[in-house]
C-alpha positions as CSV (number, residue, x, y, z in Angstrom):
1,M,0.0,0.0,0.0
2,F,1.2,3.5,-0.8
3,H,2.1,5.8,2.1
4,N,3.0,9.4,1.6
5,L,5.9,10.6,3.7
6,K,4.6,13.5,5.9
7,Q,7.8,14.3,7.8
8,L,11.5,14.1,6.9
9,V,13.8,12.5,9.3
10,F,17.5,13.5,9.1
11,F,20.4,12.4,11.2
12,H,24.2,12.9,11.2
13,Y,26.8,10.4,10.4
14,T,30.4,10.2,9.4
15,K,31.1,9.8,5.7
16,I,33.5,7.1,4.7
17,K,36.2,8.0,2.2
18,M,36.7,5.5,-0.6
19,N,39.2,4.9,-3.3
20,T,37.3,5.6,-6.5
21,K,37.8,6.7,-10.1
22,P,37.8,10.4,-10.9
23,E,34.3,12.0,-11.0
24,V,32.6,11.5,-14.3
25,N,30.4,14.6,-14.0
26,Q,31.6,18.2,-13.7
27,M,29.0,18.8,-11.1
28,S,29.8,17.8,-7.5
29,L,27.6,15.2,-5.9
30,P,25.2,17.0,-3.5
31,S,25.2,15.8,0.1
32,K,21.4,16.2,0.3
33,C,18.4,16.2,-2.0
34,E,14.7,15.9,-1.8
35,Y,14.1,13.2,-4.4
36,L,16.9,10.7,-5.1
37,I,16.4,8.3,-8.1
38,I,18.6,5.3,-8.5
39,G,18.9,4.3,-12.2
40,G,19.3,6.4,-15.3
41,G,17.2,4.3,-17.6
42,I,13.8,5.1,-19.1
43,H,11.9,4.9,-15.8
44,G,14.4,6.8,-13.7
45,L,14.8,9.7,-16.2
46,S,11.1,9.9,-17.0
47,T,10.4,10.1,-13.3
48,A,13.0,12.8,-12.8
49,W,11.6,14.8,-15.8
50,H,8.0,14.7,-14.6
51,L,9.0,15.4,-11.0
52,C,10.9,18.5,-12.0
53,K,8.0,19.8,-14.1
54,K,5.5,19.3,-11.4
55,L,7.6,20.8,-8.7
56,A,8.3,23.8,-10.9
57,D,4.5,24.3,-11.4
58,K,4.1,24.4,-7.7
59,G,7.1,26.8,-7.3
60,Q,8.9,24.1,-5.2
61,L,11.8,23.2,-7.6
62,N,15.2,23.9,-6.1
63,K,18.7,23.2,-7.4
64,D,19.0,19.9,-5.6
65,S,15.3,18.9,-5.6
66,V,15.8,15.9,-8.0
67,V,19.0,13.9,-8.3
68,V,19.5,10.8,-10.5
69,I,22.5,8.5,-10.0
70,E,23.5,6.0,-12.7
71,K,26.2,3.5,-11.9
72,T,27.6,3.4,-15.5
73,Q,26.3,5.8,-18.2
74,V,22.9,6.7,-19.3
75,G,21.7,4.2,-22.0
76,E,24.0,1.3,-20.9
77,G,21.6,-0.7,-18.8
78,A,18.6,-2.7,-19.9
79,T,17.6,0.2,-22.2
80,S,20.7,-0.5,-24.2
81,V,19.4,-3.9,-25.3
82,A,15.7,-3.0,-25.7
83,C,14.2,-3.7,-29.1
84,G,12.5,-0.3,-29.0
85,I,9.0,-1.5,-29.7
86,V,6.1,0.6,-28.3
87,R,2.6,-1.0,-28.3
88,N,-0.7,-1.1,-26.5
89,N,-1.5,-4.7,-27.3
90,Y,-1.8,-6.5,-24.0
91,Y,-4.5,-9.0,-23.0
92,Q,-4.6,-7.6,-19.5
93,P,-6.9,-4.5,-19.2
94,A,-4.7,-2.9,-16.6
95,M,-1.7,-3.2,-18.9
96,R,-3.6,-1.7,-21.8
97,R,-4.6,1.3,-19.7
98,L,-1.0,1.7,-18.6
99,M,0.3,1.4,-22.1
100,A,-2.2,3.8,-23.6
101,H,-0.9,6.4,-21.2
102,S,2.7,5.6,-22.2
103,V,2.0,5.6,-25.9
104,D,0.6,9.1,-25.5
105,V,3.9,10.2,-23.8
106,W,5.9,8.7,-26.7
107,N,3.8,10.5,-29.3
108,A,3.6,13.8,-27.5
109,N,7.4,13.8,-27.3
110,A,8.2,12.0,-30.6
111,E,10.9,14.5,-31.7
112,A,12.8,14.6,-28.5
113,L,12.6,10.8,-28.1
114,Q,13.0,10.0,-31.8
115,F,9.9,7.9,-31.7
116,R,8.5,6.7,-35.1
117,P,4.7,6.0,-34.9
118,V,4.8,3.5,-37.8
119,G,2.1,1.3,-36.3
120,Y,2.1,-2.1,-34.8
121,M,0.4,-5.3,-36.2
122,Q,-0.5,-8.3,-34.0
123,I,-1.2,-11.1,-36.5
124,N,-2.8,-14.2,-35.1
125,S,-3.9,-17.8,-35.7
126,Q,-7.3,-19.1,-34.5
127,L,-6.1,-19.9,-31.0
128,M,-5.4,-16.2,-30.4
129,H,-8.5,-14.9,-32.2
130,E,-10.9,-14.6,-29.3
131,G,-8.4,-12.9,-27.0
132,M,-7.5,-10.4,-29.7
133,A,-11.2,-9.6,-30.3
134,E,-11.3,-8.8,-26.5
135,V,-8.2,-6.6,-26.8
136,Y,-9.7,-4.7,-29.8
137,S,-13.1,-4.2,-28.0
138,Q,-11.3,-2.8,-24.9
139,Q,-9.0,-0.6,-27.0
140,K,-12.2,1.0,-28.4
141,E,-13.5,1.6,-24.9
142,I,-10.3,3.5,-23.9
143,G,-10.1,5.3,-27.3
144,Y,-7.0,3.6,-28.6
145,D,-6.8,3.9,-32.4
146,S,-6.8,0.5,-34.0
147,V,-8.6,-1.7,-36.6
148,F,-9.4,-5.4,-36.3
149,I,-9.7,-7.7,-39.3
150,E,-11.3,-11.1,-38.9
151,G,-11.4,-14.2,-41.1
152,A,-8.6,-15.8,-43.1
153,A,-9.6,-14.4,-46.5
154,D,-10.0,-10.8,-45.2
155,C,-6.8,-11.0,-43.2
156,D,-4.9,-12.3,-46.3
157,K,-6.3,-9.5,-48.4
158,Y,-5.5,-6.8,-45.8
159,M,-1.9,-7.9,-45.4
160,K,-1.3,-8.2,-49.2
161,E,-2.7,-4.7,-49.8
162,L,0.0,-3.6,-47.4
163,L,2.8,-6.1,-48.1
164,P,2.2,-7.7,-51.5
165,D,4.5,-10.7,-50.9
166,W,2.7,-11.6,-47.6
167,Q,2.4,-15.4,-47.5
168,A,1.8,-16.5,-43.9
169,Q,-0.7,-19.3,-43.6
170,G,-3.4,-19.9,-40.9
171,I,-4.0,-16.3,-40.0
172,T,-7.5,-15.5,-38.9
173,S,-7.2,-12.1,-37.2
174,V,-5.1,-8.9,-37.4
175,L,-5.0,-6.2,-34.9
176,H,-3.5,-3.0,-36.4
177,E,-2.6,-0.3,-33.9
178,K,-2.1,3.0,-35.6
179,N,-0.3,5.1,-33.0
180,S,2.2,2.5,-31.9
181,G,5.7,2.1,-33.3
182,Y,9.3,2.0,-32.3
183,G,12.3,4.2,-31.3
184,P,16.0,4.0,-30.7
185,N,17.0,2.4,-27.4
186,K,19.9,4.6,-26.4
187,G,18.7,7.5,-28.4
188,A,15.4,7.6,-26.5
189,N,17.2,7.3,-23.2
190,L,19.4,10.2,-24.1
191,G,16.3,12.1,-25.1
192,F,14.9,11.6,-21.6
193,K,18.2,12.7,-20.2
194,K,18.0,16.0,-22.1
195,L,14.4,16.6,-21.1
196,A,15.1,15.8,-17.4
197,E,18.2,18.1,-17.3
198,A,16.4,20.9,-19.0
199,A,13.6,20.6,-16.5
200,G,16.1,20.9,-13.6
201,A,17.2,17.4,-12.7
202,K,20.8,16.7,-11.8
203,I,22.1,13.5,-13.3
204,F,25.3,11.9,-12.2
205,E,26.9,9.0,-14.1
206,G,29.5,6.6,-12.7
207,V,27.8,6.8,-9.3
208,Q,26.8,3.5,-7.8
209,A,24.6,3.0,-4.8
210,I,26.2,0.6,-2.4
211,N,24.1,0.9,0.8
212,L,20.8,2.3,2.1
213,V,21.0,4.0,5.4
214,T,18.0,4.1,7.7
215,A,17.3,6.7,10.4
216,N,17.3,5.8,14.1
217,G,13.9,4.7,15.2
218,S,12.4,4.6,11.7
219,G,12.3,2.2,8.7
220,A,12.6,5.1,6.3
221,V,15.8,5.4,4.2
222,S,17.5,8.7,5.1
223,A,20.5,8.4,3.0
224,V,22.2,6.4,0.2
225,E,25.9,5.6,0.4
226,T,27.5,5.6,-3.0
227,N,31.0,5.1,-4.4
228,K,31.3,8.9,-4.6
229,G,29.9,9.9,-1.2
230,T,26.7,9.8,0.7
231,I,23.5,11.6,-0.2
232,E,20.7,12.3,2.2
233,C,17.2,12.2,0.8
234,S,13.6,12.5,1.8
235,Q,12.2,10.3,-0.9
236,L,14.0,7.5,-2.7
237,V,12.9,6.0,-6.1
238,V,14.5,2.7,-7.2
239,A,14.4,2.4,-11.0
240,A,17.2,-0.2,-11.4
241,G,15.8,-2.5,-14.1
242,P,17.2,-6.0,-13.8
243,W,19.2,-4.9,-10.7
244,V,16.1,-4.3,-8.7
245,R,16.6,-7.5,-6.7
246,T,19.8,-6.0,-5.1
247,F,17.8,-3.1,-3.6
248,W,15.0,-5.4,-2.6
249,E,17.4,-7.4,-0.6
250,M,19.0,-4.2,0.9
251,L,15.5,-3.3,2.1
252,D,15.1,-6.8,3.6
253,L,11.9,-7.4,1.7
254,P,10.5,-10.9,1.2
255,N,12.4,-13.2,-1.2
256,S,9.3,-15.3,-1.8
257,V,5.5,-14.9,-1.9
258,K,2.4,-17.0,-1.5
259,I,-0.3,-16.3,-4.0
260,K,-4.0,-16.6,-3.2
261,Q,-5.9,-18.9,-5.5
262,P,-9.6,-18.5,-6.6
263,D,-10.7,-21.1,-4.1
264,G,-9.1,-19.1,-1.2
265,T,-6.1,-21.4,-0.7
266,F,-2.6,-20.2,-1.1
267,T,0.3,-21.6,-3.3
268,D,3.5,-22.7,-1.8
269,E,6.2,-20.1,-1.5
270,I,7.2,-18.8,-4.9
271,P,10.5,-16.9,-5.5
272,M,9.9,-13.2,-5.8
273,W,12.4,-12.8,-8.5
274,S,13.6,-14.8,-11.5
275,Y,15.3,-14.0,-14.8
276,M,14.5,-14.4,-18.5
277,A,16.9,-14.1,-21.3
278,L,16.0,-12.3,-24.5
279,E,16.4,-13.8,-28.0
280,E,16.8,-11.1,-30.6
281,G,18.8,-10.5,-33.8
282,E,19.2,-8.5,-36.9
283,L,19.5,-8.8,-40.7
284,D,22.3,-6.8,-42.4
285,V,20.1,-5.0,-44.9
286,D,19.2,-1.4,-45.8
287,P,16.0,-0.7,-43.7
288,H,15.1,2.3,-45.9
289,S,14.6,0.0,-48.9
290,Y,11.6,-1.7,-47.2
291,R,8.3,0.1,-47.8
292,T,4.7,-0.9,-47.9
293,A,2.6,-0.9,-51.1
294,K,1.4,2.6,-50.0
295,G,5.0,3.8,-49.8
296,T,5.1,4.2,-46.1
297,E,7.5,2.7,-43.5
298,Y,6.8,-0.9,-42.4
299,P,4.8,-1.2,-39.2
300,V,6.1,-3.4,-36.5
301,I,5.1,-7.0,-37.4
302,H,4.3,-9.5,-34.6
303,V,3.0,-13.0,-35.4
304,D,1.6,-15.6,-32.9
305,T,0.6,-18.9,-34.5
306,E,0.5,-22.6,-34.2
307,S,1.2,-23.1,-37.9
308,T,4.0,-25.5,-38.7
309,L,7.3,-23.6,-39.1
310,V,9.9,-25.3,-41.3
311,S,13.5,-24.2,-41.5
312,N,14.1,-22.1,-44.6
313,K,17.7,-23.3,-44.4
314,T,17.5,-27.1,-43.8
315,G,13.9,-28.0,-44.3
316,D,13.6,-29.4,-40.8
317,V,10.6,-28.8,-38.7
318,I,11.2,-26.1,-36.0
319,H,7.7,-25.9,-34.6
320,E,4.7,-28.2,-35.1
321,N,1.4,-28.4,-33.2
322,E,2.5,-25.7,-30.7
323,M,2.3,-22.0,-30.3
324,W,5.2,-19.9,-31.4
325,G,5.7,-16.2,-32.0
326,F,8.2,-13.6,-33.3
327,Y,8.4,-10.0,-34.3
328,Y,10.4,-7.9,-36.7
329,K,10.7,-4.4,-38.1
330,P,13.0,-2.5,-40.5
331,D,14.9,-0.3,-38.0
332,V,16.6,2.9,-39.3
333,Y,18.4,3.3,-36.0
334,R,20.1,-0.1,-36.2
335,N,20.5,0.1,-40.0
336,G,18.9,-3.3,-40.6
337,I,15.9,-5.4,-39.8
338,Q,15.6,-6.2,-36.1
339,G,13.4,-8.6,-34.3
340,G,13.2,-11.5,-31.9
341,S,11.3,-14.4,-30.5
342,S,9.9,-15.3,-27.0
343,P,12.5,-15.2,-24.2
344,Y,13.6,-18.3,-22.3
345,D,13.8,-18.9,-18.6
346,V,17.1,-18.6,-16.8
347,T,17.0,-21.7,-14.7
348,K,19.4,-20.6,-12.0
349,P,18.0,-19.3,-8.7
350,A,17.9,-15.5,-8.9
351,S,20.7,-15.2,-6.2
352,E,23.1,-17.1,-8.5
353,V,22.4,-15.1,-11.7
354,N,25.3,-12.9,-12.7
355,I,23.7,-9.8,-14.1
356,D,27.1,-8.1,-14.8
357,P,28.6,-7.9,-17.2
358,Y,25.3,-7.0,-18.8
359,G,23.8,-7.2,-22.2
360,H,26.0,-7.4,-25.2
361,K,29.1,-7.6,-22.9
362,S,27.8,-10.9,-21.4
363,D,29.1,-14.2,-22.7
364,E,26.6,-16.2,-20.7
365,F,23.2,-14.8,-21.8
366,Q,23.1,-14.6,-25.6
367,P,20.6,-16.0,-28.1
368,R,20.8,-19.8,-28.3
369,S,22.2,-21.4,-31.4
370,A,18.7,-22.3,-32.8
371,F,17.5,-18.7,-32.7
372,E,19.1,-17.7,-36.0
373,D,17.3,-20.4,-37.9
374,K,14.0,-19.7,-36.2
375,F,14.1,-16.0,-36.8
376,T,15.1,-16.1,-40.4
377,S,12.7,-19.0,-41.2
378,A,9.8,-17.1,-39.6
379,M,10.5,-14.1,-41.8
380,A,10.4,-16.3,-44.8
381,F,7.2,-17.8,-43.5
382,C,5.7,-14.3,-43.5
383,Q,7.1,-12.7,-46.7
384,K,8.4,-14.3,-49.9
385,Q,11.2,-11.7,-50.3
386,F,12.9,-13.1,-47.1
387,D,13.4,-16.6,-48.6
388,G,17.1,-17.3,-48.0
389,C,17.6,-14.3,-45.6
390,H,19.6,-16.4,-43.2
391,A,22.6,-15.4,-45.4
392,K,22.2,-11.8,-44.2
393,Y,21.9,-12.6,-40.5
394,K,24.3,-10.5,-38.4
395,R,26.4,-12.7,-36.2
396,Q,26.9,-10.5,-33.2
397,K,26.2,-10.3,-29.5
398,A,22.5,-9.5,-28.9
399,G,21.9,-10.7,-25.3
400,G,20.2,-9.3,-22.3
401,I,18.3,-10.5,-19.3
402,G,15.2,-9.2,-17.5
403,C,14.2,-9.5,-13.8
404,V,10.6,-10.7,-13.6
405,T,8.1,-11.0,-10.8
406,P,6.1,-14.2,-9.9
407,D,3.3,-13.3,-12.4
408,R,5.7,-11.5,-14.8
409,F,3.9,-8.2,-14.5
410,P,5.2,-5.0,-13.0
411,V,5.2,-4.0,-9.3
412,F,4.9,-0.3,-8.6
413,D,4.8,0.3,-4.8
414,Q,6.1,2.2,-1.8
415,Y,8.1,0.5,1.0
416,R,9.8,1.6,4.2
417,E,7.7,4.8,4.3
418,N,9.8,6.6,1.6
419,V,11.2,4.1,-0.9
420,Y,9.3,3.7,-4.2
421,I,10.2,0.7,-6.2
422,I,9.7,0.5,-10.0
423,A,10.0,-3.2,-10.8
424,D,9.0,-3.3,-14.5
425,A,9.3,-7.1,-15.0
426,N,11.1,-6.5,-18.3
427,H,8.2,-4.5,-19.8
428,G,10.4,-1.5,-19.4
429,Y,11.2,0.5,-22.5
430,K,7.7,0.9,-23.9
431,M,6.4,2.2,-20.5
432,A,7.8,5.7,-20.9
433,G,4.8,7.2,-19.1
434,V,5.4,5.3,-15.8
435,G,7.6,8.1,-14.6
436,D,4.7,10.6,-14.9
437,L,2.5,8.3,-12.8
438,V,5.2,7.6,-10.2
439,S,6.0,11.3,-9.9
440,D,2.4,11.8,-8.9
441,E,2.6,9.1,-6.3
442,V,5.7,10.2,-4.6
443,M,4.2,13.7,-4.4
444,G,1.3,12.3,-2.5
445,N,-1.3,11.6,-5.2
446,K,-2.2,7.9,-5.8
447,S,-2.5,6.8,-9.4
448,E,-5.6,4.7,-10.4
449,I,-3.6,3.3,-13.3
450,L,-0.9,1.9,-11.1
451,E,-3.2,0.5,-8.5
452,P,-3.5,-3.0,-10.1
453,F,0.3,-3.3,-9.8
454,R,0.7,-3.3,-6.1
455,F,2.8,-6.0,-4.3
456,S,-0.3,-6.8,-2.2
457,R,-2.0,-8.3,-5.3
458,Y,-0.3,-11.7,-4.6
459,E,-1.7,-12.1,-1.1
460,E,-5.1,-10.7,-2.2
461,G,-5.2,-13.0,-5.3
462,K,-5.8,-10.0,-7.6
463,L,-3.7,-11.3,-10.5
464,H,-3.9,-10.2,-14.1
465,P,-5.5,-12.6,-16.7
466,V,-3.2,-14.7,-18.9
467,S,-3.4,-15.0,-22.7
468,N,-2.6,-17.8,-25.1
469,S,0.4,-16.0,-26.4
470,P,3.8,-17.8,-26.3
471,F,5.2,-14.5,-24.9
472,P,5.1,-14.4,-21.1
473,W,4.2,-10.7,-20.9
474,S,1.5,-10.3,-23.6
């Protein structure tokens, strides 16, 4: 449950001098601030930007009101490996409301964030049809601009009018979102950095939080010890992406949960955190050469189907009588076609997972050997022109892992009186508007949109519905 901090508790302590590298920023790290944000990714910087704007509107913005610390550099965390897709399509009503808000933020700041609203197409077999009809109906209720095509013949006609070489079989519904699209991972992150700094936030790179200090007689966090010194704060926001578990443990929060079932019983203890590894890749082609029949940029293409997928390279069956899915888009920021498939579970206990080195620097968490064949064969399954495209597959590192919750949906909640945790469960990049909603909450105004994502939902049994998609967060 969210609790607004009414009084600030400060205490004095001795700072510990540490041997560190030279300061990355020209600014000196302040010893005190009102709002301290850990993490310079999409959520942290969006929160900082919106906080500054709202404090300024109230005449309460001071030079050290909002401080962000990032342990490496902006754009080097989970954002650095994000595919960049922004969509509303979720089977869960609460996620659709959240994403509709975030898509509005992307479109309202498209130039600053380099967002391209090319559209997003969720293309489905019969098993997904009913669920997608529900999504479309509820998108209409919230005013999200989309069209829904039903029936194999009409779907084939619609797709071929857009992409004449379309050849995917077994498609019975297409949900076409008009205001969705994609952006650059690092470019958007740097865009948020500029917006936050222009609004008055101070952002320090190369500053790593190493300990949370609590005040005497209170569970509130009064200061954060970093590798560059200690910062007192009245409100702490943790927006650490896949590193969220570290801060969860620092706060001595539960490492497992029991979930209430519909019959009133509870599950056994389930680990609070686990990890999933992304499987994504790229084709070495000119993205500007791919246009629709109307001369426009390709929309983002996402296909979920149980149709048989045969290797375009060997002729072997890759999937048969089971759901599989993938997505792709010509991407001008990566200078190629980028896409991916459903992630796989990291089977190690969360405490044994080595998050660092992260992303493309990791040798452990990279797409598995079978991914290349699946990705290129799926593209050939969809469009004739991609027959033989495995020859253009980029053999490069493309890894990344996400930290997920028991139900694989986000947790946004306040702990220890003044610590707000943004645990995005790897839905991160697309949720650019979360910072707007979180800034309201830490200023004392609860968000109705965020209410379904409280930690208490596990004990209360208020879980989000589950779709037939092979993707764990659709």
